[in-house]
C-alpha positions in Angstrom: -31.6 -0.8 5.1 -33.5 -1.6 1.8 -36.2 -3.3 3.9 -36.5 -0.2 6.1 -37.0 2.0 3.0 -39.5 -0.3 1.5 -41.5 -0.5 4.8 -41.6 3.3 5.1 -42.6 3.7 1.4 -45.4 1.2 1.9 -46.5 2.9 5.0 -46.6 6.2 3.3 -48.6 5.0 0.4 -51.1 3.3 2.7 -51.8 6.5 4.6 -54.8 7.4 2.3 -58.0 5.5 3.2 -59.0 2.8 0.6 -62.5 4.4 0.0 -60.9 7.7 -0.8 -61.1 7.4 -4.6 -61.8 9.8 -7.5 -65.4 8.6 -7.8 -66.0 9.3 -4.1 -64.5 12.7 -4.5 -66.8 13.5 -7.5 -69.9 12.4 -5.6 -68.9 14.6 -2.6 -68.4 17.6 -4.9 -71.8 17.0 -6.5 -73.5 16.9 -3.1 -71.8 20.1 -2.1 -72.9 21.8 -5.3 -76.5 20.7 -4.8 -76.4 21.9 -1.2 -75.1 25.3 -2.3 -77.9 25.6 -4.9 -80.5 24.6 -2.3 -79.2 27.1 0.2 -79.3 29.9 -2.4 -82.9 28.9 -3.3 -84.0 28.9 0.3 -82.6 32.4 0.9 -84.3 33.8 -2.2 -87.6 31.9 -2.2 -88.0 30.8 1.4 -90.7 33.3 2.1 -92.9 32.0 -0.7 -92.1 28.3 -0.2 -91.7 27.4 3.4 -91.0 23.8 2.6 -87.9 24.9 0.7 -86.5 26.3 3.9 -87.3 23.2 5.8 -85.8 21.0 3.1 -82.6 23.1 3.2 -82.4 22.8 7.0 -82.8 19.0 6.8 -80.2 18.8 4.0 -77.7 20.9 6.0 -78.1 18.7 9.0 -77.7 15.6 6.9 -74.5 16.9 5.4 -73.2 17.9 8.8 -73.9 14.5 10.2 -72.3 12.8 7.2 -69.3 15.2 7.6 -69.0 14.3 11.2 -69.1 10.6 10.4 -66.5 11.0 7.7 -64.3 13.0 9.9 -64.4 10.4 12.6 -63.8 7.6 10.1 -60.9 9.5 8.5 -59.4 10.2 11.9 -59.7 6.6 12.9 -58.1 5.5 9.6 -55.2 7.9 9.9 -54.6 6.8 13.5 -54.5 3.2 12.3 -52.2 4.0 9.5 -50.0 6.0 11.8 -49.8 3.1 14.2 -48.8 0.8 11.3 -46.1 3.3 10.3 -44.8 3.5 13.9 -44.7 -0.3 14.0 -42.8 -0.5 10.8 -40.4 2.2 12.1 -39.9 0.3 15.3 -39.3 -2.9 13.4 -36.7 -1.3 11.2 -35.0 0.3 14.2 -35.0 -3.1 16.0 -33.5 -4.8 12.9 -30.8 -2.1 12.6 -30.0 -2.4 16.3 -29.7 -6.2 15.9 -27.3 -5.8 12.9 -25.1 -3.4 14.9 -25.3 -5.5 18.0 -24.3 -8.7 16.2 -21.5 -7.1 14.1 -18.2 -8.8 14.5 -16.3 -5.5 14.5 -16.6 -3.0 17.4 -18.8 0.0 16.6 -18.8 3.1 18.6 -20.8 6.3 18.1 -20.0 9.6 19.8 -21.5 13.1 19.8 -19.7 16.4 19.2 -18.3 16.4 22.7 -16.8 12.9 22.1 -19.2 11.3 24.6 -20.2 7.7 23.7 -23.8 7.1 22.6 -23.5 3.6 21.1 -21.2 0.8 22.2 -22.0 -2.6 20.7 -21.2 -6.1 22.0 -18.0 -6.5 20.0 -16.8 -3.2 21.5 -17.5 -4.6 25.0 -15.3 -7.7 24.2 -12.6 -5.7 22.5 -12.1 -3.1 25.3 -13.2 -5.3 28.2 -15.8 -2.7 29.3 -19.5 -3.2 29.8 -21.9 -1.1 27.7 -23.4 0.6 30.8 -20.0 1.7 32.0 -19.0 3.1 28.5 -22.2 5.0 27.6 -21.8 8.6 28.5 -18.1 8.4 28.9 -15.6 10.3 26.7 -14.0 8.3 24.0 -10.6 9.3 25.3 -11.0 6.7 28.0 -10.2 4.0 25.3 -7.3 6.0 23.7 -3.7 6.0 25.1 -2.9 9.3 26.7 -0.1 10.1 24.2 -2.5 9.9 21.3 -5.5 11.8 22.7 -4.6 15.3 21.5 -3.9 14.1 18.0 -7.1 12.1 18.0 -9.1 15.3 19.0 -7.5 17.3 16.2 -8.1 14.5 13.7 -11.9 14.3 14.5 -12.2 18.1 14.4 -10.5 18.3 11.1 -12.6 15.4 9.8 -15.8 17.2 10.9 -14.8 20.3 8.9 -14.0 18.5 5.7 -17.6 17.5 5.0 -16.4 14.0 3.9 -18.9 11.4 5.1 -16.4 8.6 5.8 -12.7 7.6 5.5 -10.1 5.4 7.0 -8.2 6.6 10.1 -4.4 6.6 10.2 -3.6 5.6 6.7 -0.3 3.7 6.5 0.2 3.8 10.3 -0.8 1.6 13.2 -3.4 3.0 15.5 -3.5 2.0 19.2 -6.4 1.6 21.6 -6.5 1.2 25.4 -8.1 -1.8 27.0 -9.9 -1.5 30.3 -7.0 -3.2 32.1 -4.5 -0.6 30.8 -3.1 -2.8 28.0 -2.6 -1.2 24.6 -3.5 -3.1 21.4 -3.2 -2.2 17.7 -6.3 -1.5 15.7 -7.4 -0.3 12.2 -10.4 2.0 12.0 -12.7 3.9 9.8 -14.8 6.9 10.8 -18.0 8.3 9.4 -20.1 11.4 10.3 -23.7 12.4 10.1 -25.5 15.6 11.0 -29.1 15.8 12.2 -31.3 18.3 14.0 -30.2 16.7 17.2 -26.5 17.5 16.5 -23.4 16.0 14.9 -22.5 12.3 15.4 -19.3 10.3 14.6 -19.3 6.6 14.2 -16.1 4.6 14.4 -15.8 1.0 13.2 -12.6 -0.6 14.3 -10.8 -4.0 14.3 -8.3 -5.5 16.7 -5.2 -6.4 14.6 -3.1 -7.7 17.4 -2.7 -11.2 15.8 -2.0 -9.8 12.4 0.6 -7.4 13.7 2.3 -10.2 15.6 2.5 -12.2 12.4 3.8 -9.2 10.4 6.4 -8.4 13.1 7.5 -12.1 13.1 7.7 -12.1 9.4 9.7 -8.9 9.3 12.1 -10.3 11.9 12.6 -13.4 9.9 13.2 -11.3 6.8 15.8 -9.2 8.7 17.5 -12.4 10.0 17.6 -13.9 6.5 18.9 -10.6 5.1 21.6 -10.6 7.8 22.5 -14.2 7.1 22.6 -13.4 3.3 24.9 -10.5 4.0 27.2 -12.6 6.1 27.3 -15.2 3.4 28.2 -12.6 0.8 30.9 -11.1 3.0 32.4 -14.5 3.7 32.2 -15.2 -0.1 34.0 -11.9 -0.8 36.7 -12.7 1.8 37.2 -16.2 0.3 37.4 -14.7 -3.2 39.9 -12.1 -2.0 42.0 -14.9 -0.4 41.9 -17.0 -3.5 42.7 -14.0 -5.7 45.7 -13.2 -3.6 46.9 -16.7 -3.6 46.6 -16.9 -7.4 48.3 -13.6 -7.9 51.1 -14.1 -5.4 51.8 -17.8 -5.1 50.8 -19.1 -8.5 52.0 -16.0 -10.2 55.4 -16.2 -8.7 55.7 -19.9 -9.7 54.7 -19.1 -13.3 57.2 -16.3 -13.4 59.9 -18.6 -12.2 58.9 -21.1 -14.9 59.2 -18.4 -17.6 62.6 -17.5 -16.3 63.7 -21.1 -16.5 62.3 -21.4 -20.0 64.2 -18.3 -21.0 67.4 -19.7 -19.5 66.8 -23.0 -21.4 66.2 -21.2 -24.7 69.4 -19.3 -24.4 71.4 -22.5 -23.9 69.9 -24.5 -26.7 72.4 -25.7 -29.4 71.8 -24.0 -32.8 71.4 -27.4 -34.5 68.2 -28.4 -32.5 65.3 -26.6 -34.3 62.7 -29.0 -33.0 63.8 -28.5 -29.4 63.8 -24.7 -29.9 60.2 -24.9 -31.3 59.1 -26.9 -28.3 60.6 -24.4 -26.0 58.8 -21.5 -27.8 55.6 -23.5 -27.5 56.1 -23.9 -23.8 56.8 -20.2 -23.5 53.6 -19.4 -25.3 51.6 -21.7 -23.1 53.2 -20.1 -20.0 52.2 -16.6 -21.3 48.6 -17.8 -21.8 48.5 -19.4 -18.4 49.8 -16.2 -16.8 47.1 -14.2 -18.6 44.4 -16.7 -17.5 45.6 -16.5 -13.9 45.5 -12.7 -13.9 42.0 -12.8 -15.5 40.7 -15.3 -13.0 42.2 -13.4 -10.1 40.7 -10.1 -11.3 37.3 -11.7 -11.7 37.4 -13.1 -8.2 38.6 -9.9 -6.7 40.3 -7.1 -8.6 43.3 -6.0 -6.6 42.9 -2.4 -7.7 39.5 -2.3 -5.8 41.5 -2.7 -2.6 44.6 -0.8 -3.7 43.2 2.1 -5.8 39.5 2.3 -5.0 36.1 1.9 -6.6 36.6 4.5 -9.4 39.7 2.9 -10.9 38.2 -0.6 -10.5 35.1 0.5 -12.3 37.1 2.1 -15.2 39.1 -1.1 -15.6 36.0 -3.3 -15.5 34.1 -1.3 -18.1 37.2 -1.1 -20.4 37.7 -4.9 -20.1 34.1 -5.5 -20.9 34.1 -3.2 -23.9 37.3 -4.9 -25.2 36.0 -8.5 -24.9 32.3 -8.0 -25.8 32.6 -5.4 -28.5 29.8 -3.3 -26.9 30.6 0.4 -27.0 30.6 1.7 -23.5 30.4 5.3 -22.2 31.6 5.7 -18.6 30.8 8.8 -16.5 32.3 9.1 -13.1 31.8 12.2 -10.9 35.3 13.8 -10.7 34.7 15.4 -7.3 33.4 12.3 -5.6 35.6 10.8 -2.9 35.2 7.1 -3.7 38.4 6.2 -1.9 36.7 7.0 1.5 34.0 4.4 0.9 33.7 1.5 3.3 34.7 -1.9 1.8 31.2 -3.3 2.0 29.8 -0.4 0.0 32.5 -0.6 -2.6 32.0 -4.3 -2.9 28.2 -3.9 -3.4 28.6 -1.3 -6.1 31.4 -3.1 -7.9 29.5 -6.4 -7.9 26.3 -4.7 -9.2 28.3 -3.2 -12.0 30.0 -6.5 -12.8 26.6 -8.3 -12.8 25.0 -5.7 -15.0 27.8 -5.8 -17.6 27.7 -9.6 -17.6 23.9 -9.6 -18.2 24.4 -7.1 -21.1 27.0 -9.3 -22.7 25.0 -12.5 -22.3 21.4 -11.4 -22.9 20.9 -7.8 -24.1 22.3 -8.0 -27.7 23.2 -4.4 -27.2 25.5 -2.2 -29.2 26.0 0.5 -26.7 26.0 0.8 -22.9 26.1 3.8 -20.5 27.5 3.7 -17.0 27.2 6.5 -14.5 28.8 6.5 -11.1 28.5 9.4 -8.5 28.1 10.3 -4.9 25.2 12.6 -4.2 23.5 13.6 -0.9 25.5 11.0 1.0 24.4 8.2 -1.4 26.5 6.2 -3.9 24.5 6.1 -7.1 25.1 3.7 -9.9 23.2 3.6 -13.2 23.8 1.1 -16.0 21.8 1.3 -19.2 21.9 -0.4 -22.6 20.1 -0.2 -25.9 19.5 -3.9 -26.2 16.3 -5.9 -26.3 15.3 -5.1 -22.7 14.3 -7.3 -19.9 10.8 -8.8 -19.4 9.3 -8.0 -16.0 8.6 -11.7 -15.6 12.3 -12.5 -15.9 13.0 -10.3 -12.9 10.8 -12.4 -10.7 12.1 -15.7 -11.8 13.6 -17.9 -9.1 16.8 -18.4 -11.2 17.5 -14.6 -11.4 20.0 -14.9 -8.6 22.3 -12.2 -9.9 19.5 -9.6 -9.7 18.3 -10.9 -6.3 21.9 -10.7 -5.0 22.2 -7.1 -6.1 19.0 -6.2 -4.4 19.8 -8.0 -1.2 23.2 -6.3 -1.0 21.6 -2.9 -1.5 18.8 -3.6 1.0 21.3 -4.8 3.7 23.2 -1.6 3.4 20.0 0.5 3.7 19.6 1.3 0.0 17.7 -0.1 -3.0 18.1 -1.5 -6.4 15.6 -1.0 -9.3 15.7 -2.8 -12.7 13.3 -1.5 -15.4 12.9 -0.7 -19.1 15.2 2.1 -20.3 14.0 5.0 -22.6 16.3 3.7 -25.3 14.5 0.4 -25.2 17.0 -1.7 -23.3 17.4 -2.2 -19.6 18.2 0.3 -16.9 19.7 -0.6 -13.4 19.6 2.0 -10.6 21.5 1.2 -7.4 21.4 3.5 -4.4 23.4 2.7 -1.2 24.5 5.0 1.7 28.0 6.2 1.3 28.6 5.3 5.0 27.8 1.7 4.2 26.5 0.9 7.7 24.6 -2.4 7.5 20.9 -2.0 8.4 17.6 -3.5 7.3 15.7 -1.5 4.8 12.2 -0.5 5.8 
């Protein structure tokens, strides 16, 4: 295009003959002035001086002859320059046609009635249709029937906007129709131009079949990995529940029996055996510590109250235990009218584990003094927010490969059709926002 403009500019500047200079113009004006004076003199003094009339006639004939020669020369010069301009225009048109013809992307131009005026070689290959068969046809021939009405409206709306160009179908996949009836995905941009001959629309498109196949395959793999991850997490939860039950029931009963035996032994010790009595007391203290450890380990693996009493009570217990052991002042807000008891087990597990992981991160990394926890059900969605006033989390830490806790929370939420966001909090610390459907039906997030 720059070459075309340069050629036209050069042709325009070359339209004036080379001999047409200011000096030539001054000489011509001088001759005309002399001729006018001579004509006036001949009219006023021609009767007295006949030679003056003859001289005037000869001068007029000479000027007419020179003018005729000049006119012919000027005409020939203009014709030559016009021919050169037409040659330059033809060359620019040919060059532009070659560019369009050799473009790798299909290019189609239509008029206001959607009839095809330009159909390049790439378009022939993409649609399997010869240029001769496409020219003059309506563009709808290459659009699936279910999209034709929407396409017409789109082009009409685009024509009224006055915008010269834009992408078609932002964030959606467009579909085109091959000559053999096969549909294939495309991405396209449209431009418009208005001339005295009418309004024209040009579409540049690209076949994205291969790219879409790769994207679909990648999406399927992600869904399969997410499904596998969810199954692994479910199996892990079931195993934790089993171990917690075994610890609570079997080992707890055995430790209780041992405490009863120690109590029986302490009651039957002779009063003159202080060392034995001290040893028995030490055994009893170790048993109490062991029982406490078993309960704590069992609760960490799977709090029984999550199954027995529901998410709300389990969350209260977890926050209270965290505040007691960490020294972080915690404020818990649970919606009183929310029916947490009706949540499916997978949803309750995901929310509880997210809360547990968040509190663990606060205790280990945040150096916070206060934390706020909010739990509610709103618009069919379970919403959990955990915030602290600590040092905050660096965005780079979220993407680290070892941030398995955060990735686990996100994968749980995505598998259930929700989402998980971790960001800076207004108080300077970290804020976690978890959203999962209250129904808890496993599905892949978009």
